C-alpha positions in Angstrom: 3.7 -7.2 11.4 3.6 -3.1 11.4 7.6 -2.6 10.7 8.1 -5.1 8.2 4.7 -3.8 6.5 5.9 -0.3 6.8 9.3 -1.0 5.5 7.6 -2.8 2.2 6.1 0.6 1.5 8.8 2.9 2.2 11.2 0.8 -0.1 8.6 0.2 -2.4 7.8 3.7 -2.6 11.8 5.1 -2.5 12.3 2.7 -5.1 9.9 4.3 -7.9 11.1 7.4 -6.9 15.1 7.5 -7.2 15.2 4.6 -9.6 14.9 6.1 -12.8 14.0 1.9 -14.3 11.8 1.2 -10.8 10.0 4.8 -12.0 9.4 4.3 -16.0 7.7 0.8 -14.8 5.9 2.6 -12.7 5.3 4.7 -14.5 3.9 2.4 -17.6 1.9 0.8 -14.8 0.0 3.8 -14.5 -0.9 4.2 -18.1 -2.0 0.6 -18.6 -4.1 0.9 -15.9 -6.2 4.4 -17.4 -5.1 6.2 -14.4 -5.7 10.0 -14.9 -3.7 12.8 -14.5 0.0 10.7 -15.0 1.9 13.3 -14.3 0.7 13.9 -10.5 0.3 10.8 -10.2 3.8 9.2 -10.8 5.2 11.3 -7.9 2.1 11.3 -5.2 1.7 7.5 -5.1 4.9 7.1 -4.1 5.5 9.7 -2.1 2.2 8.4 -0.4 3.6 5.0 0.0 7.0 6.5 1.4 5.3 8.7 4.2 2.4 6.1 4.8 4.9 3.7 5.0 6.7 5.3 7.5 4.0 6.3 9.9 2.9 2.1 9.8 6.3 1.9 10.5 7.0 3.8 13.5 3.1 3.7 14.4 3.2 7.6 13.8 -0.8 8.6 12.7 -0.9 5.0 12.1 -4.7 4.6 11.5 -4.5 7.7 8.8 -1.3 6.3 6.8 -2.7 3.1 7.2 -6.0 4.8 5.4 -3.8 6.5 2.6 -2.1 3.4 1.8 -5.4 0.9 1.8 -6.7 3.4 -0.9 -3.5 3.0 -2.5 -3.9 -1.2 -2.7 -7.5 -0.7 -3.7 -7.0 1.7 -6.3 -4.4 -1.0 -7.6 -7.0 -4.0 -7.4 -9.5 -2.1 -9.2 -7.6 -0.8 -12.0 -4.4 -3.3 -12.4 -5.3 -6.7 -10.6 -7.8 -7.6 -13.0 -5.4 -7.9 -16.0 -2.5 -10.0 -13.4 -5.5 -12.2 -12.7 -6.6 -12.5 -16.7 -2.6 -13.7 -17.2 -2.6 -16.4 -14.2 -5.5 -18.2 -16.4 -8.2 -19.1 -14.3 -10.2 -22.6 -15.2 -13.2 -22.1 -12.6 -14.4 -20.1 -10.5 -12.5 -21.4 -7.3 -9.2 -20.9 -9.3 -9.8 -16.6 -10.1 -11.0 -16.5 -6.5 -7.4 -18.2 -5.6 -5.8 -15.8 -7.8 -6.6 -13.0 -6.4 -6.4 -14.2 -3.0 -3.0 -15.0 -4.1 -2.4 -10.6 -4.9 -0.6 -9.2 -2.1 -2.5 -6.4 -2.6 -5.5 -8.2 -0.6 -3.4 -9.3 2.1 -1.8 -5.6 2.7 -5.6 -4.9 3.3 -6.7 -6.8 5.5 -3.4 -6.3 7.1 -3.5 -2.5 7.1 -7.5 -2.6 8.1 -6.6 -3.6 11.4 -4.1 -1.2 11.6 -6.5 1.1 11.1 -9.7 -0.5 13.6 -6.7 -1.1 16.2 -4.0 1.4 15.8 -0.4 0.6 16.5 0.3 -0.9 19.8 2.0 -0.4 23.0 5.3 0.0 20.9 4.5 3.0 19.0 5.1 6.7 18.4 1.1 6.9 18.4 1.8 5.2 22.2 4.0 8.0 23.7 1.9 10.2 22.5 -0.8 9.3 24.0 1.1 9.5 27.6 2.6 12.8 26.6 -1.1 13.9 25.8 -2.8 12.2 29.1 0.4 14.4 31.3 
């Protein structure tokens, strides 16, 4: 789970930096979401995704890496998700709740909170660091 989620963020962040079409779509999303300092954020957010994804995937400083990714997901949920959910045209409260739970960012946040609280596990660079420090 840790490797798959980390890889997702690595690839997502990398594409937002190196692919002109993906970068332009990301910048348009930032503008539509009312994000300030687009000149900085268009590079900062994908960098956090990339390096945070590496940290989660390899289990290196996992709680810190996961916290950075949670922050990005929460901002996305706060700024962009209401527009996305409205586009689903929910018919009642239960449908609206279902639409919110359908968003991948919600699941990413839940998984990342697990990594913040539980750490990377026994097969990780964090574990190797603990063993090395204990010697």
